[in-house]
N, C-alpha and C positions, 0 to 999 in steps of 0.2 A: 896604602893597604897595610893591614895589620899582619903581624908575624903568623905564618901558617903553623898549624898543629902538626906535631910529629906523626908519622904513619901509624905508630902504635896507638896513639891516643885517638886518631880518627876512627880506628876500627872498633872501639867499643869501650863500655864502662869499665871493664876489668883492667884496662890499662891505667886507669886513674888511681892515684894514691888513696889509701883508705882514710886518711886524716887530712883535715883542712890545712894543717901546718905543712904538709908535704906537697901541696899543690903548687905547680909552676904557673902562676897567673899570666905571665907573659906568653908562655907557650899556649895557654888556653884562651888567648885573646880572640882567636877565630878557630872554632871547632865544629865539625859536622856531626859530632856525637851528641848524645843527650848531656845535659849539664851534670857533672859529677857531684856527688855528695860533698858538702862543705865548701863548694865554690863561692856561694854567696857570702859566707862568713870570711873566707880568706881573701877574696878578690873584690869585695864590695867597697864602699856601700853602693846600693842601688836605690833609686827613687821609687818607692813602692806605692806612692799616692795613687789612688784609683780615681778614674773619671769616666763618665759615660756621656759623650756628647749627644746632642739631639739625634734621636734614632732616624735612620733613613727609611724610606718607604718599603723596600722589599720584605716580604713576609714568607719567603721560602724557608723550609726546614733544612738545617744543616746538621752535620755530626762532627764532633771534635773529640780527640783522644788526648787526655792530659797525661803526658809522659812523667812529669815531675810530681804532680799532686801538691797538696798543701795540708799537712797534718793538722796544723793549727785551725784550719777551717773545716776539718773533717773530710777532706778530699783525698782519697786514696790514689796512689800512683797507678798509671795505666788504666784509668777509668774512661769508658766511652760515655759521652753525653750527647743529647740532642738539644737543639736550640733553634730559635727563630733568628734569621739574619739581622733583623733590626733590634734584637734584644740578646746580645751575646752574654750579658750578665745573668740572664734568666735561664741558665742551663739546667736540664733535667737529667739526672744520672740514669744510665742504662744498666751497666755492670762493669766490673773489672774484666779486662780482656788480656790477650797475650802481651807480655812485657816488651818494651823497647821497639814498638812499631814505628818505623821511620818513613814508610812509603804507603800511601793510602789513596784510593780513588774508586768511584762507582763505575759500573758498566754503562753503556748507552741507554739502557732502560731505567737506570736509577734504582735498581732493585738489588743488585749484588755488589757488596763492598769488598773490594780486593785489598789485601794488605801484605806487607813484607816486613817482618821484624829484622833488626840489625844483625850483623854477623856475630855479635857476642851476646845476643838476647838469651835470657835464662831458659827460654822454651822456644822451640822451632826457629833457631837462628837461620837467617838467609833463606827462609822458606816462604814461597808464595802460598797464600791461603785466602780464605774469606772470613769476614767477621759478620756474625748474625747481629743485625741492628736492633733486634728485640731482646736478645739474651747476652750479647757480648761474646758469645762462644767463637773461638777461632778454629776453623777447619783447614788443616793443611792440604795443599794440592800437590806440590812437589818442591824439592830443594832446588834452588836456583842453580843453573848450569849453563855452560856455553861461554860466550866471550867475556861476560862481566865476571871478574875475579876479585874485585874489591867490594867494599860495603856499598849497598844502594843508598841513595839519598832522596830520590823522588820517584813517583809513579804517576803517570797520567794515561788515561784511555780516551782515544778519539771518540767523542760523544756521538758521532755519526757512523763511522766505519767500524769502530770497535778495536782498531789497531792499538796495541798497548806499547808505551814507551817508558823506559826506565833510565835514570841518570845515576852516574857516579859523581864525584866532585868535579870531574873534568870532561867526561865523555857521555855521549848519548847512545842508547841501545834500544832495540825493540825486544819485547818479551812475549813469548807464547803463553797465553793464559791457561792452557791445558797441560803443558809440559814444563813450564818455567824456564824454557830454553831461551837464552839471551843471544842476540845477534848485534854486532857492532854497527852503528851508523856512522859515527865519526867523532872527532874531538871538537868540543865546543869552543875552546880557546878564549874563554872569558878572562878578563884582566885580573880578577880576584882569584880565579882557580879554585873556588869553593862553591860550586852550585849546590844549593841545599834542597831545591824542589823545582818541579816543572809542572805546567798546566796547559791544557789545550782547549780552545774555544770551538764553537759550532762550525766555524769556517775552516778548521784545521790549522789555525795559527797556534804555534807553540811558543811558550814563554818560560824563562828560567830566572830564578832569584839567586844571585851570587852574594854570599855574606862576606866574601873576601874584600870586595870593593863596595858592598852594599848598594848594588845596582840591579835593575831589571833589564833583561835581555830578550830579544826575539831570537828564535832558533830555527834554522833551516832543517826541515825534517828529512830531506834527501841526503844532506851532507853532514849535519850536526853543527855546522858553523853558526856561532852566535854573534849577534850585533847588538851593541849596547844601546839602550833606550835612554836611561838616565838613572840618577841616584834616588834611592827610596826615602832618604832623609832620616833613616833610623839605623843605629849601630847594632845590627842583628848578630846573633851568635847562637851556636848549638842547633840541634834539630828543631825543625818547624815546618809549617805547611802553607799551601795556598791552593785555591781551586776556583773555577768559574761557576757562577750562577747562570745556567744555560737559559733561564727564563728571560734574562735581560742582557746577557753578555758581559756582566761585571766580574772582574777578577778580584777575589777576596784574599787577603793575606792574614795568616796566623803568625805574626812576626814576634819572635822571642828575642829579648835583649839582655837576658841574664838575671840571676838572682830572683827568679819568679816573675820578673817584670815582662810585660808583653803588650803588644798593640794589635787589636783586631781591627782591620780597616780595609779600604779598597785601594787598588793600584790604579794610577793614571796610566793608561796604555800608551799615551803619547809622550809622557815625561818620566815615567817610572816612580813618581812620588806617591807615597802612601798617605791617605787621608784617614785619620783615626775615627772609628765608630765606638770603640771601647778601649780604655787603657787600664791595665792591671785590675780588671774587674771581670772575672776573678783573677787572682795570681795563678800562674801555671805555665807550663811549656806544652804547646799544642800542635798536633797534626790536625788536619781537617779535610772534610769532603762534603760536597753538596749534591744531593741526589736528584737534581732537576734534569729534564731532558730537553733536547733541541726541538724546536718547531720544524717540521719537515719543510724543505725548500719549496717555494712557490712553484706552481705549474702555470702554463699558459695554454689553455684549452680553447680550440676554435672549431667551427663547424662549417662544412661546405655542402652544397646540394646541387645535384644535376638531375636531368630527366632524359629518357630515351625518346625525345621528340625529334623526328626527322623531316617533318613537313606539316602542311595544314591538317588540322584535326577535325573530326566529325564527332557528334554525340555518339557515345558508345565505344569510342576508341579506348584502347588500353594504354595507360601511361605508368611507367615505373620510375619512382623517384629514388635516387641513391643518396643516402645520407652518409657523409664521411666525417668522423670526428678525429681530431689529432691533438697531440700534446707536444708543444715545442719546448717543454721543460722550464727550468733545469731540474725541477723535482718531479716525482711521480704524482700523477693526478689521482685523487680518490673520489669515490661517490659521484662519478660522472653520469649525468642524465641528459638525454637529448629529447627535446620536445618538438614535434612537428605538427603545426596547426594546418591541416589540409584546407585547401580553398573550397569555397561553397559549391563550385561546379565540377568537383570530382568526388567519387565515392570510394571509400576504402574497400579493398578486396582481401589482401593478405600482406605478410611481411616475412623477412628472413631472420629476425632478431628477437623473437618471442616478446614483442612489444605488447603493451596494454593499450587498448583503444577505448576512449570514452567520447561518444559523439563523433566529432571530426578531428579530435586530437589524438595523435599517436605518441606514446611515451616509451622511449627506449632506455632501459637501465643498463648502461655500459659497465659500471663498476670502476675498477682500478684501470689506469692507463699509464704505462711506464713512460719515462722520458723518451721522446722520439717515436712513440708508438702511434698507430692509427687503427681505427676500427670502422667497419662499414655495415650498413643495413639497407636492404632494398624494400621499399614500400610500394606494393602494386595497387593501382587504382583504375577506375573506369570513369571516363568523362561523362558527366551527367547533365551538363548545361552549357549554353553558349557564353561567350565573353572571354576576357583575358584571364589566363591562369596566373595567379599571383600567390606564391607559397612561401611561408616563412618557417625556418627551423632555428632552434637555439640550443646551445650546450652550456651546462653549468657543472661546476665541480666545487666541492668543499675546500679543496686545496688550491684554488685559483689565486693568482696574484691580482688584487683589485686594480693595480695599475697597468696590467697587461693590455696591449692594444686590441688583441683579438679575444679577450675574455668574454665568454657568453655571447659571441658575435651572432648576428642574424644575416642569412643569405636569402635574397628574394629571387625567385625564378619568375621572369616576366617576359612579355613580348610574344607569347604563344596565343593565337586566337582560335577559338572554337566556334564554327558557324554552321547553320543549316539554312536552306533557302526558305524564305517566307512566301506566303501566297501572292503578295504583290510582286515579289521578285520573279516568281514563276510566270505571272501574267505578262510582265514586260518581256520576258524571254520568248514566250510564244508569239507575241505580237511582232517582235523583231525577226523571228525566223519566218513568219508568214509573209511579211513584206519582202523578204529575200526570195520568196517563191518556193519555199520548202513546205511540203505538205505533211500533215500529221494524221495518224489514225489513233483515235482515242478509245481505249477500252474502259468500260465502266463495269463495275461489279454490281450484281443485283442484290 
């Protein structure tokens, strides 16, 4: 592990000497700050050769904020850019924004970009705010307060629940996005002691990148305790970022290695290793965030059907079918629709769920159904013909899990016979009763 930066240098650019000759390269070997001016000249050389490996397939849009810039390439400091994940080199400038933003992430809807400048930023230091992704404008919300008293290094927002987490170099906190109040979760205890950023996936799994030992960690969100996954394979230094593409669950890293050199790539969540997608193309020191959203958890929707049948039925009997649809979760079901194809020997009369009826098909639009919720509908009918009553109902939902055992299940009501005496049956009955010596008086209508 490399020598840790002094507390004064960790807290901001103002602690760095103004001239390259005054820089302590050994002390700056690991720093959570932005790279100070002159570092590349005093502490280099750095290999600035650019390369762009074969692009990967994801085409989600991301945003990156270049803290350092590159005057020679016409890239101003603190400029916000948009780019496509498989084309990091093809960045499109948005505008210059607040200086020294060290923490960055989108809300669960992917529409609001939250940001926190460093404690020594020239404008809005240690202030939670939002960045307009169309104009680059920073809008302050509140100065950070509460348990976190040192400089922030990372921000991540649970892409499902919206709970926001913030890191220092050593500890994990939650942060209220309306008041900027921070609450301690616990010490992460990473071996390097220099957590530079954190990121959370759609399953609520939290990861941290430590530039002290250049490793990826998993983090317990209840205690803050971190468990090492493995080395990244890159000698990272200074401020940098990482974020998940929630479309495919891939963790992307904006890994800065000093002197303008950087690697944009993907973390292997099993080993910690970074696979490069772009190296030094362009040169810069990047924070980053990806505004993709999580696919809602699958739901498991099923349908059951019962009838108020208590004995043999005759033509003209009333039968009420009760349809019950349920969602076994784990996610909420959306656009739930129940279809009840009535048998040919019953006639629809009414229902209790404002269903639509076309011919013998009753369609009940349930709508949304929360995890664990049920809904019921009574369909009243009249028996209109003899034979067995066989009735099928099905439920569908746009959020169903295709692998769910009960998805769009069909329940058949059977075994109920409807009969009326035929003329031959009446004749046999009269003959049998006559033989038994029972007399009949027959009334005929004129």
